[in-house]
C-alpha positions as CSV (number, residue, x, y, z in Angstrom):
1,M,0.0,0.0,0.0
2,S,1.4,3.4,-0.9
3,E,2.1,6.1,1.6
4,K,-0.6,8.3,0.1
5,S,-3.3,5.6,0.4
6,K,-2.2,4.8,4.0
7,S,-2.8,8.4,4.9
8,L,-6.4,8.2,3.7
9,F,-7.1,5.7,6.5
10,V,-7.5,7.2,9.9
11,D,-8.2,5.8,13.4
12,C,-11.3,6.6,15.3
13,S,-9.6,9.3,17.3
14,E,-8.6,11.2,14.2
15,A,-12.0,10.6,12.7
16,A,-13.7,12.2,15.7
17,T,-11.5,15.2,15.4
18,C,-12.2,15.5,11.6
19,C,-15.9,15.0,12.3
20,T,-16.0,17.9,14.8
21,K,-14.0,20.1,12.5
22,A,-16.2,19.3,9.6
23,Q,-19.3,20.3,11.5
24,Y,-17.9,23.7,12.3
25,D,-16.6,24.2,8.7
26,E,-13.0,24.0,9.8
27,A,-12.0,20.7,8.1
28,G,-10.0,20.7,4.9
29,F,-10.9,18.8,1.7
30,F,-8.7,15.8,2.5
31,E,-9.9,15.7,6.1
32,K,-13.4,15.4,4.8
33,I,-12.4,12.6,2.4
34,K,-10.6,10.7,5.2
35,L,-13.7,11.1,7.4
36,T,-16.0,9.9,4.7
37,I,-13.9,6.8,4.1
38,H,-13.7,6.1,7.8
39,L,-17.4,6.5,8.3
40,A,-18.1,4.0,5.5
41,F,-16.4,1.3,7.6
42,C,-16.9,2.3,11.2
43,R,-20.4,2.1,12.7
44,T,-19.3,3.6,16.0
45,C,-18.0,6.7,14.3
46,R,-21.1,7.0,12.2
47,T,-23.1,7.0,15.4
48,F,-20.8,9.6,16.9
49,S,-21.1,11.7,13.8
50,S,-24.8,11.5,13.7
51,R,-25.2,12.4,17.4
52,N,-22.7,15.2,17.1
53,S,-24.6,16.7,14.1
54,K,-27.8,16.6,16.1
55,L,-26.2,18.3,19.0
56,T,-24.7,21.0,16.8
57,H,-28.1,21.6,15.2
58,K,-29.9,21.8,18.5
59,L,-27.3,24.3,19.8
60,K,-27.7,26.5,16.8
61,E,-31.5,26.2,17.1
62,A,-31.4,27.2,20.7
63,N,-30.0,30.6,19.7
64,L,-27.9,30.8,22.9
65,E,-26.2,34.1,23.8
66,C,-23.0,34.5,25.8
67,C,-22.8,36.7,28.8
68,S,-20.9,39.9,28.7
69,E,-17.6,40.0,30.7
70,E,-19.2,42.8,32.8
71,K,-22.1,40.5,33.8
72,K,-19.6,37.7,34.6
73,K,-17.6,40.0,36.8
74,E,-20.7,41.1,38.6
75,W,-21.7,37.5,39.3
76,R,-18.2,36.7,40.5
77,E,-18.3,39.7,42.9
78,N,-21.7,38.6,44.2
79,I,-20.5,35.0,44.7
80,S,-17.4,36.3,46.6
81,K,-19.6,38.4,48.8
82,L,-21.9,35.5,49.6
83,Q,-18.9,33.3,50.4
84,S,-17.3,35.8,52.7
85,E,-20.7,36.3,54.5
86,E,-21.0,32.6,55.0
87,H,-17.5,32.4,56.5
88,T,-18.1,35.3,58.9
89,S,-21.4,33.9,60.1
């Protein structure tokens, strides 16, 4: 088997990485080909890929928003206050 054809076959760990990158449009052309070949033979990775796709879709559908750094800082300060009050009581 040539070196080039060997590189088309990946293990499950690398396939999982390619799968995740592909779902976030970060995978290159050859990574997508490697993933497709691997998924053709590996039921476990096909299941992972399917579930990962569903999770990604649900997260996009949820339209989640990140908290601002200011809000996080406010929460941290409130937690610190509550912790210090608990220790003094």
